Backbone as CSV, one residue per row, in Angstrom:
resi,resn,N_x,N_y,N_z,CA_x,CA_y,CA_z,C_x,C_y,C_z
1,MET,-26.413,51.966,-4.798,-25.835,50.960,-3.903,-26.277,49.560,-4.299
2,THR,-27.543,49.439,-4.658,-28.092,48.150,-5.058,-27.457,47.657,-6.340
3,SER,-27.225,48.575,-7.269,-26.612,48.177,-8.538,-25.182,47.669,-8.332
4,VAL,-24.456,48.313,-7.396,-23.089,47.867,-7.105,-23.090,46.459,-6.515
5,ASP,-24.021,46.214,-5.578,-24.129,44.878,-4.976,-24.497,43.842,-6.025
6,ASP,-25.394,44.229,-6.968,-25.779,43.299,-8.024,-24.594,42.945,-8.904
7,GLU,-23.758,43.973,-9.193,-22.593,43.713,-10.030,-21.604,42.781,-9.327
8,ARG,-21.418,43.003,-8.004,-20.516,42.136,-7.257,-21.045,40.712,-7.196
9,GLY,-22.349,40.581,-6.988,-22.943,39.248,-6.971,-22.802,38.558,-8.302
10,GLY,-22.940,39.338,-9.377,-22.769,38.750,-10.696,-21.336,38.298,-10.929
11,ASP,-20.381,39.103,-10.439,-18.969,38.709,-10.591,-18.675,37.417,-9.840
12,ARG,-19.228,37.310,-8.609,-19.011,36.087,-7.841,-19.650,34.890,-8.535
13,ALA,-20.816,35.080,-9.099,-21.496,33.996,-9.794,-20.730,33.576,-11.035
14,ALA,-20.100,34.565,-11.691,-19.325,34.242,-12.891,-18.029,33.522,-12.540
15,LYS,-17.418,33.914,-11.398,-16.156,33.300,-11.010,-16.346,31.892,-10.461
16,SER,-17.494,31.636,-9.795,-17.700,30.354,-9.144,-17.651,29.174,-10.121
17,PRO,-18.366,29.230,-11.266,-18.273,28.120,-12.213,-16.869,27.924,-12.743
18,SER,-16.150,29.028,-12.994,-14.796,28.894,-13.525,-13.875,28.232,-12.516
19,LEU,-14.031,28.566,-11.213,-13.223,27.934,-10.183,-13.559,26.449,-10.060
20,LYS,-14.840,26.123,-10.174,-15.234,24.720,-10.118,-14.656,23.952,-11.298
21,SER,-14.692,24.558,-12.475,-14.130,23.895,-13.653,-12.630,23.699,-13.499
22,LEU,-11.953,24.718,-12.949,-10.516,24.602,-12.734,-10.200,23.472,-11.760
23,GLY,-10.966,23.396,-10.676,-10.760,22.319,-9.720,-10.999,20.954,-10.344
24,TYR,-12.026,20.863,-11.200,-12.307,19.598,-11.873,-11.162,19.202,-12.803
25,TYR,-10.665,20.154,-13.574,-9.583,19.843,-14.506,-8.308,19.457,-13.770
26,LEU,-8.026,20.115,-12.662,-6.847,19.746,-11.874,-6.988,18.327,-11.326
27,LEU,-8.193,17.982,-10.877,-8.429,16.635,-10.373,-8.250,15.599,-11.468
28,VAL,-8.776,15.873,-12.655,-8.641,14.932,-13.772,-7.179,14.775,-14.172
29,VAL,-6.442,15.890,-14.208,-5.019,15.819,-14.543,-4.262,14.965,-13.526
30,ALA,-4.577,15.159,-12.240,-3.926,14.363,-11.196,-4.249,12.879,-11.353
31,LEU,-5.505,12.568,-11.645,-5.899,11.175,-11.821,-5.269,10.567,-13.068
32,LEU,-5.161,11.357,-14.141,-4.504,10.859,-15.345,-3.018,10.609,-15.094
33,GLY,-2.392,11.487,-14.325,-0.993,11.259,-13.964,-0.823,9.993,-13.145
34,TRP,-1.743,9.768,-12.218,-1.737,8.549,-11.412,-1.901,7.327,-12.314
35,THR,-2.823,7.420,-13.285,-3.046,6.318,-14.220,-1.792,6.041,-15.044
36,ALA,-1.165,7.118,-15.557,0.039,6.948,-16.375,1.159,6.289,-15.582
37,SER,1.342,6.700,-14.322,2.402,6.106,-13.507,2.129,4.629,-13.249
38,ASN,0.866,4.277,-13.047,0.525,2.869,-12.837,0.758,2.035,-14.093
39,LEU,0.409,2.601,-15.257,0.599,1.873,-16.503,2.082,1.709,-16.831
40,LEU,2.886,2.736,-16.547,4.315,2.645,-16.815,4.988,1.626,-15.902
41,ASP,4.419,1.456,-14.715,4.997,0.525,-13.749,4.360,-0.859,-13.834
42,ALA,3.394,-1.005,-14.744,2.631,-2.250,-14.813,3.469,-3.366,-15.427
43,ARG,3.280,-4.561,-14.903,3.864,-5.755,-15.491,2.857,-6.376,-16.440
44,LEU,3.324,-7.364,-17.217,2.430,-8.025,-18.164,1.253,-8.654,-17.447
45,SER,1.529,-9.227,-16.257,0.441,-9.853,-15.504,-0.607,-8.824,-15.101
46,ASP,-0.156,-7.584,-14.780,-1.106,-6.532,-14.428,-1.994,-6.170,-15.612
47,VAL,-1.394,-6.079,-16.799,-2.164,-5.757,-18.002,-3.207,-6.835,-18.261
48,GLN,-2.820,-8.086,-18.067,-3.776,-9.167,-18.258,-4.920,-9.081,-17.251
49,VAL,-4.589,-8.694,-16.021,-5.638,-8.541,-15.006,-6.607,-7.446,-15.404
50,TYR,-6.074,-6.307,-15.891,-6.947,-5.231,-16.340,-7.851,-5.701,-17.474
51,THR,-7.341,-6.552,-18.338,-8.115,-6.997,-19.500,-9.323,-7.824,-19.087
52,VAL,-9.121,-8.702,-18.104,-10.212,-9.612,-17.709,-10.951,-9.128,-16.479
53,ALA,-10.547,-7.998,-15.923,-11.079,-7.579,-14.623,-12.592,-7.415,-14.635
54,PHE,-13.102,-6.696,-15.630,-14.530,-6.400,-15.625,-15.373,-7.649,-15.845
55,PHE,-14.787,-8.668,-16.498,-15.491,-9.931,-16.617,-15.480,-10.698,-15.294
56,ALA,-14.461,-10.423,-14.476,-14.332,-11.139,-13.204,-15.117,-10.482,-12.080
57,LEU,-15.503,-9.228,-12.246,-16.183,-8.522,-11.160,-17.461,-9.218,-10.679
58,PRO,-18.334,-9.703,-11.581,-19.516,-10.428,-11.066,-19.132,-11.641,-10.213
59,LEU,-18.064,-12.353,-10.601,-17.620,-13.500,-9.814,-17.121,-13.066,-8.443
60,VAL,-16.472,-11.900,-8.402,-15.989,-11.382,-7.122,-17.161,-11.090,-6.190
61,PHE,-18.217,-10.487,-6.739,-19.388,-10.189,-5.914,-20.037,-11.471,-5.406
62,LEU,-20.073,-12.505,-6.254,-20.614,-13.785,-5.816,-19.761,-14.385,-4.704
63,PHE,-18.441,-14.225,-4.834,-17.538,-14.733,-3.798,-17.779,-14.024,-2.471
64,LEU,-17.948,-12.700,-2.540,-18.187,-11.944,-1.322,-19.489,-12.375,-0.657
65,ALA,-20.502,-12.603,-1.478,-21.793,-13.011,-0.924,-21.708,-14.420,-0.323
66,SER,-21.015,-15.336,-1.016,-20.927,-16.711,-0.528,-20.065,-16.835,0.722
67,SER,-19.135,-15.909,0.908,-18.271,-15.967,2.086,-18.868,-15.216,3.274
68,GLN,-20.149,-14.862,3.182,-20.906,-14.245,4.273,-20.347,-12.867,4.670
69,GLN,-19.796,-12.168,3.701,-19.342,-10.806,3.972,-20.456,-9.816,3.615
70,TRP,-21.658,-10.148,4.056,-22.807,-9.330,3.708,-22.762,-7.967,4.375
71,LEU,-22.069,-7.843,5.505,-21.974,-6.544,6.173,-21.256,-5.533,5.296
72,MET,-20.188,-5.988,4.618,-19.457,-5.094,3.743,-20.310,-4.677,2.547
73,LEU,-21.035,-5.639,1.974,-21.904,-5.325,0.843,-23.019,-4.368,1.263
74,ALA,-23.597,-4.605,2.441,-24.658,-3.721,2.930,-24.125,-2.315,3.167
75,ALA,-22.917,-2.220,3.744,-22.328,-0.903,3.985,-22.068,-0.169,2.678
76,SER,-21.601,-0.895,1.668,-21.329,-0.249,0.387,-22.613,0.256,-0.266
77,LEU,-23.691,-0.523,-0.165,-24.964,-0.088,-0.740,-25.534,1.112,0.009
78,LEU,-25.384,1.130,1.345,-25.842,2.280,2.118,-25.049,3.533,1.765
79,LEU,-23.734,3.367,1.584,-22.915,4.502,1.200,-23.306,5.022,-0.172
80,SER,-23.608,4.109,-1.088,-24.065,4.515,-2.423,-25.392,5.254,-2.330
81,ALA,-26.316,4.733,-1.534,-27.633,5.367,-1.401,-27.502,6.757,-0.807
82,ALA,-26.655,6.912,0.212,-26.461,8.230,0.824,-25.845,9.202,-0.177
83,SER,-24.911,8.706,-0.991,-24.264,9.584,-1.967,-25.240,10.024,-3.049
84,ILE,-26.145,9.132,-3.413,-27.132,9.478,-4.436,-28.174,10.434,-3.864
85,ARG,-28.592,10.198,-2.630,-29.650,10.988,-2.007,-29.197,12.404,-1.709
86,VAL,-27.985,12.564,-1.204,-27.467,13.879,-0.832,-26.397,14.269,-1.849
87,SER,-26.680,15.278,-2.649,-25.777,15.631,-3.740,-24.399,16.033,-3.245
88,ARG,-24.317,16.616,-2.056,-23.022,17.043,-1.537,-22.121,15.858,-1.188
89,LEU,-22.715,14.667,-1.047,-21.934,13.485,-0.679,-21.571,12.615,-1.878
90,ARG,-21.865,13.068,-3.085,-21.682,12.176,-4.225,-20.214,11.856,-4.501
91,TYR,-19.311,12.699,-4.006,-17.885,12.416,-4.194,-17.250,11.802,-2.942
92,LEU,-18.055,11.515,-1.923,-17.518,10.919,-0.705,-16.858,9.560,-0.960
93,PRO,-17.484,8.654,-1.743,-16.811,7.378,-2.002,-15.451,7.532,-2.684
94,ILE,-15.291,8.558,-3.532,-14.004,8.795,-4.186,-12.942,9.119,-3.126
95,VAL,-13.307,10.016,-2.213,-12.365,10.407,-1.155,-12.008,9.206,-0.292
96,VAL,-13.009,8.386,0.079,-12.764,7.243,0.950,-11.902,6.199,0.236
97,VAL,-12.186,5.950,-1.047,-11.408,4.965,-1.804,-9.941,5.385,-1.881
98,ILE,-9.690,6.636,-2.258,-8.305,7.099,-2.406,-7.596,7.133,-1.056
99,ALA,-8.284,7.641,-0.034,-7.663,7.737,1.292,-7.348,6.358,1.864
100,SER,-8.282,5.417,1.750,-8.048,4.071,2.275,-6.993,3.336,1.458
101,TRP,-6.976,3.549,0.137,-5.932,2.949,-0.714,-4.548,3.428,-0.291
102,LEU,-4.438,4.728,-0.057,-3.151,5.284,0.350,-2.745,4.779,1.737
103,ALA,-3.688,4.782,2.684,-3.381,4.348,4.042,-3.029,2.867,4.094
104,MET,-3.710,2.041,3.307,-3.405,0.616,3.264,-1.960,0.369,2.856
105,HIS,-1.515,1.064,1.819,-0.152,0.878,1.340,0.871,1.381,2.361
106,LEU,0.632,2.560,2.910,1.607,3.141,3.828,1.761,2.328,5.107
107,LEU,0.690,1.681,5.564,0.713,0.978,6.846,0.851,-0.534,6.709
108,ASN,0.917,-1.054,5.513,0.848,-2.495,5.321,2.014,-3.239,5.962
109,PHE,3.224,-2.686,5.916,4.384,-3.341,6.516,4.625,-2.907,7.958
110,VAL,3.707,-2.097,8.503,3.967,-1.464,9.801,3.027,-1.953,10.893
111,THR,1.740,-2.082,10.602,0.752,-2.341,11.641,-0.376,-3.209,11.109
112,HIS,-1.231,-3.697,12.028,-2.393,-4.498,11.655,-3.555,-3.651,11.140
113,LEU,-3.469,-2.347,11.208,-4.581,-1.483,10.817,-5.073,-1.741,9.399
114,PRO,-4.225,-2.076,8.411,-4.741,-2.342,7.062,-5.799,-3.436,6.994
115,ILE,-5.851,-4.338,7.970,-6.891,-5.369,7.957,-8.269,-4.713,8.009
116,TRP,-8.390,-3.675,8.855,-9.657,-2.942,8.927,-9.828,-2.037,7.708
117,LEU,-8.740,-1.441,7.246,-8.809,-0.542,6.094,-9.216,-1.278,4.818
118,ILE,-8.848,-2.547,4.711,-9.224,-3.326,3.528,-10.737,-3.436,3.425
119,ASP,-11.413,-3.686,4.542,-12.881,-3.760,4.516,-13.484,-2.414,4.138
120,LEU,-12.943,-1.324,4.690,-13.430,0.002,4.338,-13.198,0.287,2.860
121,PHE,-12.031,-0.083,2.360,-11.702,0.148,0.957,-12.649,-0.613,0.037
122,ARG,-12.893,-1.874,0.328,-13.761,-2.678,-0.545,-15.200,-2.160,-0.547
123,ALA,-15.695,-1.770,0.638,-17.057,-1.239,0.702,-17.181,0.055,-0.102
124,SER,-16.230,0.954,0.043,-16.286,2.219,-0.691,-16.048,1.998,-2.180
125,TRP,-15.239,0.998,-2.544,-14.993,0.718,-3.964,-16.266,0.233,-4.644
126,ILE,-16.992,-0.657,-3.976,-18.245,-1.150,-4.551,-19.253,-0.013,-4.694
127,SER,-19.348,0.841,-3.675,-20.273,1.975,-3.764,-19.870,2.915,-4.888
128,LEU,-18.566,3.092,-5.094,-18.104,3.956,-6.186,-18.430,3.332,-7.538
129,LEU,-18.355,2.018,-7.642,-18.735,1.348,-8.887,-20.216,1.553,-9.191
130,VAL,-21.043,1.466,-8.153,-22.480,1.713,-8.336,-22.720,3.137,-8.830
131,LEU,-22.025,4.098,-8.227,-22.186,5.488,-8.643,-21.695,5.708,-10.073
132,ALA,-20.635,5.022,-10.466,-20.132,5.150,-11.834,-21.150,4.623,-12.842
133,LEU,-21.785,3.506,-12.529,-22.806,2.961,-13.423,-24.014,3.891,-13.515
134,LEU,-24.396,4.474,-12.380,-25.516,5.424,-12.408,-25.152,6.678,-13.196
135,ALA,-23.916,7.174,-13.025,-23.485,8.349,-13.776,-23.487,8.060,-15.275
136,LEU,-23.099,6.860,-15.653,-23.132,6.485,-17.069,-24.558,6.400,-17.581
137,PHE,-25.449,5.850,-16.751,-26.852,5.703,-17.169,-27.517,7.065,-17.353
138,PHE,-27.235,8.013,-16.449,-27.841,9.341,-16.534,-27.004,10.326,-17.349
139,ARG,-25.912,9.826,-17.962,-25.052,10.623,-18.835,-24.434,11.817,-18.118
140,ARG,-24.030,11.595,-16.900,-23.295,12.624,-16.165,-21.807,12.357,-16.408
141,TRP,-21.322,12.853,-17.549,-20.010,12.464,-18.038,-18.880,12.970,-17.141
142,ARG,-19.038,14.135,-16.555,-17.985,14.655,-15.686,-17.809,13.752,-14.470
143,GLU,-18.905,13.412,-13.842,-18.828,12.537,-12.676,-18.336,11.148,-13.063
144,PHE,-18.773,10.670,-14.220,-18.359,9.339,-14.667,-16.855,9.293,-14.947
145,SER,-16.302,10.339,-15.562,-14.877,10.338,-15.900,-14.006,10.265,-14.655
146,VAL,-14.406,10.981,-13.599,-13.621,10.964,-12.370,-13.719,9.600,-11.683
147,THR,-14.927,9.073,-11.566,-15.106,7.803,-10.864,-14.430,6.651,-11.590
148,ILE,-14.495,6.635,-12.921,-13.901,5.518,-13.653,-12.382,5.551,-13.555
149,LEU,-11.782,6.737,-13.506,-10.329,6.824,-13.342,-9.897,6.304,-11.974
150,VAL,-10.647,6.657,-10.944,-10.330,6.160,-9.603,-10.506,4.639,-9.546
151,LEU,-11.576,4.135,-10.155,-11.817,2.695,-10.148,-10.703,1.934,-10.854
152,LEU,-10.254,2.442,-11.996,-9.202,1.760,-12.747,-7.889,1.742,-11.975
153,ASN,-7.579,2.844,-11.301,-6.308,2.921,-10.576,-6.284,2.047,-9.337
154,THR,-7.430,1.716,-8.796,-7.495,0.911,-7.569,-8.039,-0.489,-7.819
155,LEU,-8.206,-0.838,-9.084,-8.818,-2.126,-9.422,-7.973,-3.307,-8.962
156,LEU,-6.657,-3.238,-9.190,-5.790,-4.363,-8.829,-5.843,-4.641,-7.323
157,VAL,-5.851,-3.581,-6.530,-5.919,-3.767,-5.080,-7.258,-4.387,-4.688
158,PHE,-8.340,-3.942,-5.315,-9.654,-4.488,-4.991,-9.719,-5.980,-5.287
159,LEU,-9.261,-6.377,-6.467,-9.291,-7.793,-6.824,-8.384,-8.618,-5.908
160,ALA,-7.194,-8.089,-5.633,-6.249,-8.833,-4.797,-6.785,-9.051,-3.384
161,THR,-7.379,-8.013,-2.804,-7.878,-8.123,-1.433,-9.172,-8.929,-1.353
162,CYS,-9.901,-9.043,-2.461,-11.098,-9.875,-2.461,-10.735,-11.350,-2.587
163,LEU,-9.744,-11.652,-3.413,-9.369,-13.040,-3.633,-8.510,-13.589,-2.507
164,ARG,-7.806,-12.711,-1.790,-6.968,-13.133,-0.668,-7.392,-12.361,0.570
165,PRO,-8.175,-12.969,1.465,-8.691,-12.233,2.630,-7.611,-11.791,3.595
166,GLU,-6.496,-12.567,3.719,-5.453,-12.163,4.654,-4.602,-11.054,4.032
167,PRO,-3.896,-10.279,4.842,-3.057,-9.199,4.310,-2.010,-9.737,3.337
168,ILE,-1.792,-9.028,2.257,-0.844,-9.428,1.236,0.057,-8.244,0.912
169,VAL,1.102,-8.500,0.134,1.928,-7.414,-0.368,1.138,-6.705,-1.458
170,LEU,0.796,-5.449,-1.245,-0.051,-4.703,-2.164,0.746,-4.258,-3.391
171,PRO,0.074,-3.899,-4.490,0.775,-3.614,-5.749,1.808,-2.500,-5.675
172,ASN,1.521,-1.417,-4.974,2.472,-0.306,-4.943,3.531,-0.568,-3.880
173,ARG,4.649,-1.140,-4.297,5.698,-1.492,-3.347,6.425,-0.256,-2.822
174,TRP,6.510,0.809,-3.620,7.258,1.994,-3.211,6.664,2.607,-1.957
175,LEU,5.343,2.752,-1.900,4.698,3.330,-0.725,4.915,2.461,0.504
176,GLN,4.789,1.150,0.353,4.970,0.245,1.481,6.410,0.277,1.988
177,ASN,7.363,0.246,1.058,8.777,0.267,1.449,9.155,1.577,2.126
178,THR,8.672,2.696,1.584,9.004,4.003,2.139,8.487,4.145,3.565
179,ALA,7.233,3.735,3.784,6.663,3.837,5.135,7.414,2.938,6.110
180,PHE,7.792,1.736,5.676,8.519,0.845,6.583,9.902,1.397,6.909
181,ARG,10.579,1.983,5.938,11.899,2.553,6.192,11.813,3.638,7.267
182,ILE,10.796,4.489,7.188,10.619,5.541,8.184,10.343,4.932,9.556
183,TYR,9.461,3.947,9.594,9.084,3.306,10.855,10.268,2.568,11.476
184,ALA,10.974,1.766,10.675,12.091,0.985,11.201,13.249,1.885,11.630
185,THR,13.487,2.955,10.887,14.534,3.897,11.275,14.228,4.513,12.631
186,HIS,12.957,4.830,12.865,12.561,5.363,14.171,12.787,4.332,15.267
187,LEU,12.462,3.059,15.010,12.671,2.021,16.007,14.144,1.898,16.383
188,VAL,15.015,1.935,15.388,16.440,1.775,15.647,16.990,2.954,16.430
189,ARG,16.578,4.159,16.075,17.139,5.372,16.675,16.493,5.743,18.003
190,SER,15.338,5.154,18.319,14.604,5.574,19.523,15.169,4.979,20.805
191,VAL,16.038,3.977,20.700,16.611,3.331,21.890,18.119,3.192,21.692
192,PRO,18.863,3.015,22.794,20.304,2.768,22.651,20.569,1.512,21.822
193,LEU,21.728,1.491,21.167,22.067,0.382,20.270,22.032,-0.959,20.995
194,ASP,22.621,-1.036,22.177,22.658,-2.305,22.910,21.259,-2.810,23.249
195,GLU,20.373,-1.881,23.581,19.000,-2.281,23.911,18.285,-2.827,22.688
196,PHE,18.486,-2.189,21.529,17.841,-2.685,20.317,18.407,-4.050,19.921
197,LEU,19.744,-4.207,20.013,20.361,-5.471,19.618,19.990,-6.611,20.554
198,SER,19.566,-6.287,21.779,19.159,-7.342,22.709,17.909,-8.074,22.224
199,ARG,17.184,-7.472,21.308,15.977,-8.106,20.758,16.284,-8.942,19.517
200,CYS,17.539,-8.965,19.094,17.906,-9.596,17.831,18.609,-10.929,18.062
201,LYS,18.578,-11.759,17.045,19.362,-12.992,17.018,20.725,-12.635,16.423
202,LEU,21.784,-12.670,17.237,23.121,-12.255,16.821,24.041,-13.471,16.701
203,VAL,24.926,-13.424,15.711,25.914,-14.482,15.493,27.286,-13.822,15.376
204,ASP,28.239,-14.297,16.187,29.616,-13.802,16.126,30.421,-14.642,15.135
205,TYR,31.337,-13.990,14.438,32.216,-14.733,13.536,33.539,-13.991,13.414
206,VAL,34.559,-14.708,12.957,35.912,-14.161,12.826,36.345,-14.293,11.373
207,GLU,36.803,-13.193,10.787,37.289,-13.216,9.414,38.691,-13.826,9.352
208,GLU,39.163,-14.070,8.159,40.474,-14.692,7.980,41.608,-13.841,8.537
209,ASP,41.427,-12.518,8.557,42.477,-11.645,9.089,42.410,-11.523,10.612
210,GLY,41.490,-12.247,11.256,41.394,-12.248,12.704,40.439,-11.226,13.291
211,THR,39.832,-10.380,12.477,38.885,-9.376,12.983,37.567,-10.047,13.357
212,LYS,37.000,-9.591,14.478,35.741,-10.143,14.965,34.573,-9.284,14.495
213,HIS,33.500,-9.942,14.113,32.312,-9.251,13.615,31.058,-9.908,14.187
214,GLN,29.944,-9.238,13.976,28.633,-9.769,14.326,27.695,-9.553,13.152
215,VAL,26.736,-10.427,13.032,25.646,-10.251,12.085,24.375,-10.705,12.789
216,GLY,23.278,-10.006,12.563,22.065,-10.313,13.314,20.795,-10.113,12.521
217,GLU,19.747,-10.777,12.995,18.426,-10.684,12.371,17.433,-10.232,13.436
218,CYS,16.719,-9.144,13.162,15.814,-8.537,14.144,14.382,-8.582,13.626
219,ARG,13.500,-9.214,14.395,12.086,-9.310,14.028,11.161,-8.781,15.119
220,GLN,11.609,-8.787,16.347,10.727,-8.436,17.456,10.189,-7.026,17.293
221,GLY,8.854,-6.887,17.432,8.213,-5.593,17.282,7.873,-5.229,15.861
222,LEU,8.189,-6.124,14.902,7.895,-5.849,13.498,6.691,-6.670,13.047
223,ARG,5.958,-6.144,12.112,4.758,-6.805,11.607,5.125,-8.061,10.830
224,ALA,4.286,-9.092,10.965,4.476,-10.316,10.206,3.116,-10.929,9.906
225,THR,2.960,-11.491,8.730,1.728,-12.150,8.308,2.104,-13.459,7.635
226,PRO,1.129,-14.301,7.289,1.457,-15.520,6.534,2.087,-15.248,5.176
227,ASP,1.940,-14.026,4.646,2.450,-13.713,3.312,3.778,-12.982,3.317
228,PHE,4.085,-12.237,4.369,5.322,-11.466,4.357,5.759,-11.135,5.775
229,SER,7.052,-10.814,5.895,7.601,-10.414,7.185,8.797,-9.499,6.942
230,PRO,8.690,-8.202,7.230,9.868,-7.327,7.122,10.887,-7.673,8.204
231,ILE,12.146,-7.722,7.829,13.220,-8.099,8.748,14.295,-7.023,8.723
232,VAL,14.752,-6.624,9.896,15.868,-5.694,10.025,17.139,-6.500,10.264
233,ILE,18.171,-6.207,9.506,19.440,-6.934,9.582,20.512,-6.013,10.160
234,TYR,21.255,-6.526,11.123,22.409,-5.804,11.682,23.677,-6.404,11.081
235,ASP,24.432,-5.594,10.352,25.623,-6.096,9.670,26.649,-4.973,9.528
236,PRO,27.510,-4.778,10.549,28.528,-3.716,10.460,29.479,-3.883,9.290
237,SER,29.663,-5.103,8.794,30.564,-5.309,7.658,29.958,-4.838,6.343
238,GLY,28.645,-4.695,6.300,27.971,-4.219,5.095,27.873,-5.237,3.982
239,GLN,28.174,-6.501,4.253,28.202,-7.497,3.180,26.813,-7.879,2.671
240,PHE,25.780,-7.500,3.422,24.425,-7.817,2.959,24.094,-7.149,1.627
241,VAL,24.719,-6.018,1.350,24.442,-5.334,0.088,25.594,-5.490,-0.898
242,TRP,26.549,-6.334,-0.578,27.610,-6.648,-1.538,27.080,-7.643,-2.575
243,PRO,27.695,-7.675,-3.763,27.381,-8.768,-4.700,27.701,-10.109,-4.042
244,PRO,26.875,-11.118,-4.214,27.078,-12.401,-3.525,28.474,-13.000,-3.709
245,VAL,29.088,-12.803,-4.865,30.391,-13.417,-5.117,31.494,-12.770,-4.285
246,GLN,31.259,-11.556,-3.750,32.282,-10.855,-2.980,32.183,-11.126,-1.485
247,ARG,31.164,-11.802,-1.032,30.991,-12.056,0.388,31.966,-13.129,0.864
248,THR,32.475,-12.945,2.082,33.485,-13.856,2.609,32.852,-15.154,3.096
249,LEU,33.691,-16.186,3.170,33.202,-17.485,3.632,32.766,-17.414,5.086
250,ALA,33.507,-16.686,5.914,33.138,-16.572,7.332,31.782,-15.904,7.482
251,TRP,31.529,-14.898,6.689,30.224,-14.209,6.738,29.111,-15.150,6.323
252,ARG,29.325,-15.910,5.266,28.298,-16.846,4.794,27.969,-17.889,5.860
253,LEU,28.997,-18.425,6.482,28.762,-19.439,7.516,28.007,-18.856,8.705
254,ALA,28.308,-17.596,9.051,27.594,-16.953,10.158,26.131,-16.716,9.814
255,VAL,25.870,-16.259,8.593,24.489,-15.975,8.169,23.654,-17.250,8.160
256,PHE,24.275,-18.396,7.864,23.536,-19.657,7.848,22.958,-19.994,9.222
257,HIS,23.495,-19.405,10.292,22.992,-19.664,11.642,21.810,-18.759,12.005
258,LEU,21.480,-17.791,11.165,20.305,-16.955,11.406,19.041,-17.727,11.043
259,PRO,17.885,-17.350,11.606,16.656,-18.134,11.404,16.344,-18.449,9.943
260,ILE,16.435,-17.460,9.052,16.166,-17.744,7.640,17.364,-17.338,6.776
261,GLY,18.554,-17.388,7.366,19.744,-16.959,6.638,19.997,-17.742,5.371
262,ARG,19.633,-19.029,5.357,19.901,-19.847,4.171,19.133,-19.367,2.946
263,TYR,18.065,-18.572,3.163,17.261,-18.107,2.039,17.872,-16.892,1.343
264,TYR,18.688,-16.118,2.034,19.235,-14.927,1.394,20.746,-14.822,1.446
265,VAL,21.434,-15.885,1.848,22.886,-15.835,1.915,23.493,-15.699,0.516
266,HIS,22.806,-16.211,-0.508,23.325,-16.139,-1.871,22.611,-15.082,-2.713
267,ASP,21.760,-14.282,-2.104,20.977,-13.294,-2.857,21.300,-11.882,-2.403
268,ASP,21.163,-10.958,-3.318,21.358,-9.533,-3.014,19.987,-8.893,-2.895
269,VAL,19.312,-9.119,-1.759,17.917,-8.711,-1.603,17.717,-7.652,-0.528
270,ALA,18.767,-7.284,0.176,18.639,-6.324,1.272,18.860,-4.897,0.786
271,SER,18.292,-3.938,1.510,18.472,-2.510,1.230,18.981,-1.829,2.494
272,HIS,19.767,-0.800,2.309,20.306,-0.081,3.470,19.197,0.676,4.179
273,LEU,19.216,0.618,5.505,18.202,1.294,6.317,18.799,2.525,6.983
274,VAL,19.666,2.323,7.965,20.334,3.420,8.659,21.557,2.851,9.377
275,GLY,22.669,3.552,9.323,23.865,3.089,10.008,24.295,1.707,9.549
276,ASN,24.446,0.775,10.506,24.834,-0.597,10.196,23.630,-1.522,10.017
277,PHE,22.464,-0.957,9.799,21.244,-1.748,9.680,20.751,-1.758,8.237
278,TYR,20.217,-2.904,7.860,19.649,-3.113,6.532,18.293,-3.779,6.721
279,TRP,17.544,-3.895,5.664,16.253,-4.559,5.804,15.900,-5.290,4.522
280,LEU,15.054,-6.297,4.683,14.553,-7.052,3.536,13.151,-7.549,3.866
281,LEU,12.460,-7.996,2.839,11.096,-8.501,2.999,11.114,-9.999,2.750
282,ASP,10.864,-10.755,3.804,10.785,-12.214,3.684,9.384,-12.587,3.253
283,ARG,9.281,-13.244,2.110,7.966,-13.598,1.571,7.503,-15.003,1.965
284,GLY,8.259,-15.687,2.805,7.888,-17.068,3.104,7.656,-17.383,4.561
285,SER,7.846,-16.433,5.468,7.682,-16.736,6.900,6.235,-16.690,7.300
286,THR,5.937,-17.287,8.455,4.572,-17.287,8.986,4.596,-16.784,10.416
287,GLY,3.410,-16.496,10.904,3.309,-16.068,12.297,3.290,-14.583,12.430
288,ASP,3.369,-14.121,13.669,3.304,-12.703,13.954,4.386,-12.348,14.945
289,ALA,5.007,-11.204,14.681,6.098,-10.778,15.541,5.621,-9.976,16.718
290,GLY,4.325,-9.873,16.895,3.810,-9.214,18.077,3.478,-7.780,17.889
291,LYS,3.372,-7.310,16.659,3.025,-5.902,16.455,1.571,-5.785,16.150
């Protein structure tokens, strides 16, 4: 009986390292895929940022210290110390960095929560950088490879949020746009049409053939910052997504009466949302819409 138990224990011991290695390789493959997608989507300016980033990091830390954000620095050092002290927590900063990075993007056009998430992200990013340097010093190559991949993929967000304290349009536009489309679609569908339109600035106009139409701009209940403001557009004619040269004169004159209509009357910048609603991201408005 004892020999059978010993054999089973040996089998479990043999399988455990292989499962851990498999999990590690899957994680590295996922991170490499994330890196490849970021590089394929990178602009020239992004490549230049990556080139000078590590030279700029000491300046970023000096900026954080001079702006009295010592609480964030202290939290990051405590998180690093806890991760070093307790071996089971050594990958905690990786989880926090990735989770906060994802949540920041998904919620950036929807709610004020990213303001708090940015501080959490920066603190965990600094702690992860400390752990990466320690892993390199002690030649823990497996741990170093994972941490450096996470750091590289989130570097642009870290630099952007350090240099601009207020919320900004984050690098991954797809995640931000997708989350806003889901949120705005829910807002439109959750109430009767007349009730939703009562919150909008509407303009009536008549086409040359005598048909009456409306076009409107809806901001109430939507997030707005000094850097951006998502706007929902009501346009049953659908001309917001037409090529500018095909839009009618009556439509253009009506759009000019909207709060910022003069900025997009000649541009094809809107995307279809749901039904007769479209949306666009205004990069020049200020204030808050009350969300």
